[in-house]
C-alpha positions as CSV (number, residue, x, y, z in Angstrom):
1,M,148.0,151.5,82.6
2,A,148.5,154.1,80.8
3,A,151.8,152.7,79.7
4,H,151.0,149.5,77.8
5,A,147.3,150.4,76.7
6,W,146.0,146.7,75.7
7,E,147.6,145.5,79.0
8,A,144.8,148.4,80.1
9,L,141.9,147.3,78.6
10,V,142.3,143.4,78.9
11,I,142.3,144.5,83.0
12,V,139.0,147.2,83.2
13,F,137.3,143.5,80.9
14,L,138.6,141.6,83.7
15,L,137.5,143.2,86.9
16,A,134.3,144.7,85.4
17,W,133.5,141.1,84.9
18,L,135.0,139.8,88.3
19,E,132.7,142.3,90.6
20,Y,129.7,140.9,89.8
21,V,131.5,137.6,90.3
22,F,133.2,138.1,93.3
23,P,132.0,141.8,95.0
24,P,135.0,143.0,96.8
25,V,136.4,143.1,93.5
26,P,137.2,147.0,93.2
27,G,135.2,146.8,89.0
28,D,133.8,150.4,88.9
29,S,137.0,151.8,90.4
30,T,139.2,150.2,87.9
31,M,136.4,151.2,85.0
32,L,135.6,154.8,85.9
33,F,139.6,155.5,86.1
34,G,140.0,153.6,82.5
35,F,137.8,156.5,81.8
36,F,140.1,158.9,83.1
37,L,142.9,158.0,81.1
38,A,140.7,158.1,78.6
39,G,139.8,161.6,78.9
40,S,143.6,162.4,79.3
41,G,143.5,161.0,75.9
42,A,146.2,157.7,77.1
43,L,143.7,155.6,76.4
44,S,140.9,154.8,73.2
45,F,137.7,156.2,75.0
46,P,135.6,153.8,72.8
47,A,137.7,150.5,73.8
48,V,137.7,151.3,77.5
49,F,133.7,151.3,77.1
50,L,133.2,149.0,75.0
51,V,135.9,146.4,77.0
52,A,134.0,148.2,80.7
53,L,130.5,147.4,79.1
54,S,131.4,143.7,78.2
55,G,133.0,142.5,81.1
56,S,130.1,144.6,83.3
57,V,127.3,142.5,81.3
58,L,128.8,138.9,80.7
59,G,130.0,139.3,84.8
60,A,126.0,139.9,84.9
61,L,125.2,136.7,82.4
62,T,128.0,134.9,84.9
63,A,126.9,135.7,88.2
64,Y,122.9,134.5,86.9
65,R,124.2,131.1,85.8
66,L,126.5,130.7,89.0
67,G,122.9,131.1,90.7
68,T,121.1,129.0,88.6
69,R,123.3,125.9,88.4
70,L,124.8,126.4,91.8
71,G,120.7,127.7,93.5
72,R,121.6,128.0,98.0
73,T,124.0,125.2,98.3
74,Y,126.6,128.0,96.9
75,F,129.2,128.6,99.1
76,F,128.7,132.6,100.4
77,L,125.8,131.8,101.8
78,K,127.0,129.9,104.8
79,S,127.3,133.7,105.4
80,A,124.4,134.6,107.7
81,W,124.1,138.0,106.3
82,A,124.6,137.1,103.4
83,R,121.6,134.4,103.9
84,E,119.6,138.1,105.4
85,E,120.7,139.7,101.8
86,L,119.4,136.9,99.5
87,D,116.1,136.9,101.1
88,K,115.5,140.3,101.3
89,V,117.1,140.1,97.5
90,E,114.3,137.5,96.4
91,R,111.1,139.3,99.1
92,W,112.0,142.7,96.4
93,F,112.0,140.2,93.9
94,G,108.5,138.7,94.4
95,R,107.1,142.5,95.1
96,F,109.0,144.0,91.3
97,G,109.5,141.6,88.9
98,P,112.6,141.6,86.0
99,R,112.6,144.7,86.3
100,L,114.0,145.8,89.4
101,L,117.4,144.5,87.7
102,A,117.2,148.1,86.0
103,V,118.7,149.9,89.0
104,N,120.8,147.3,90.4
105,R,124.1,148.3,89.7
106,F,123.3,152.0,91.5
107,I,122.4,150.1,94.8
108,P,126.1,149.7,96.6
109,G,126.4,146.5,99.1
110,V,123.9,144.4,97.5
111,R,124.1,144.5,93.8
112,G,126.3,141.8,93.7
113,F,124.0,139.4,95.3
114,F,120.9,141.1,92.3
115,L,121.8,138.3,89.7
116,Y,122.7,135.4,91.7
117,A,119.0,135.8,93.5
118,A,117.7,135.9,89.6
119,G,119.6,132.4,88.9
120,I,118.2,131.0,92.1
121,G,115.1,131.7,91.7
122,R,115.2,130.1,88.2
123,M,114.0,134.0,87.0
124,E,113.5,133.8,83.2
125,A,116.8,134.9,81.4
126,R,115.5,137.1,79.0
127,G,114.0,139.6,81.2
128,V,117.4,139.5,82.9
129,V,119.4,139.5,80.5
130,I,116.7,142.9,79.5
131,Y,116.9,144.6,82.3
132,S,120.2,143.6,83.8
133,S,121.5,145.6,80.7
134,L,120.3,147.6,80.7
135,S,121.3,148.7,84.8
136,N,124.8,148.1,83.1
137,V,124.5,150.2,80.2
138,L,123.3,153.0,81.7
139,W,125.9,152.4,84.6
140,V,129.5,152.3,82.2
141,A,127.9,155.4,81.0
142,V,127.6,156.8,84.1
143,L,130.8,156.0,84.6
144,A,132.0,157.4,81.6
145,W,130.8,160.9,82.8
146,G,133.0,161.3,85.3
147,G,136.1,159.9,84.7
148,T,136.1,161.8,81.4
149,G,134.7,165.0,83.2
150,L,134.5,165.3,87.1
151,G,137.6,166.7,87.3
152,S,141.5,167.2,86.2
153,S,143.6,164.6,88.7
154,W,142.3,161.3,89.9
155,E,141.9,162.4,93.5
156,E,139.7,164.9,92.8
157,V,137.9,162.9,90.3
158,R,137.6,159.4,92.4
159,V,136.3,161.1,95.2
160,V,133.7,163.1,93.7
161,F,132.2,160.9,91.8
162,R,131.9,158.5,95.4
163,R,129.9,161.3,96.0
164,Y,127.4,161.6,93.3
165,V,127.2,157.0,93.6
166,W,126.0,158.1,97.3
167,G,123.6,161.0,96.5
168,I,122.2,158.4,93.9
169,A,122.2,155.6,96.3
170,V,120.1,157.3,98.8
171,F,117.8,158.2,96.8
172,L,116.9,154.7,94.8
173,A,116.4,153.7,98.7
174,V,114.4,155.8,100.1
175,Y,112.3,155.8,96.5
176,L,112.2,151.9,96.8
177,G,111.2,152.3,100.6
178,L,108.1,154.4,99.8
179,S,107.3,152.1,96.9
180,I,107.3,149.1,99.6
181,A,105.3,151.0,103.1
182,R,102.4,152.5,99.5
183,S,102.4,149.0,98.9
184,R,101.8,147.7,102.5
185,R,99.4,150.2,102.4
186,R,97.4,149.0,99.5
187,R,97.4,146.1,100.6
188,R,95.6,146.4,103.9
189,V,92.8,149.3,102.9
190,G,92.2,145.9,100.5
191,L,91.7,143.6,103.3
192,R,90.1,145.7,105.8
193,S,87.9,146.5,102.3
194,S,87.3,142.6,101.5
195,S,86.7,141.6,105.4
């Protein structure tokens, strides 16, 4: 990638896009590596930022569009695990609406389902574009910071960044869990007071 700048930028764009469409693709690692190369001067930082962000935004919109077109017939729903995760994300959308998309990039494991679920649930396109783009801007900024500032070797950057990502994921999971518990408690109190 360092020796072939244009090809490197195309790879960053394609894998950033493809990660949303087919979540096992290592888009984050590729973007992080692109920013690492930009930090070392091998690639242009603005170019890496632009292709990473545009690939991520386009990937989010592609996954949303696939969800609206294919609905629950989409091939990954043949998996019982995928169906359960999709149901979970749809319940979160029912509770929090499109604002939930603002954190989708920060939740490893299930984030690939967020945009499919938004499409399957026919969520309003405007909210999807706004909140998923906000999430992508924030996430790409975190990757840019990590790739350029967390170490002088790729191995060091990769290890430290993984800790940060899991720290963010744990924080968001605890926050979501507490929010859901608080909402259920309020509902129970409201049901008791109305009966």
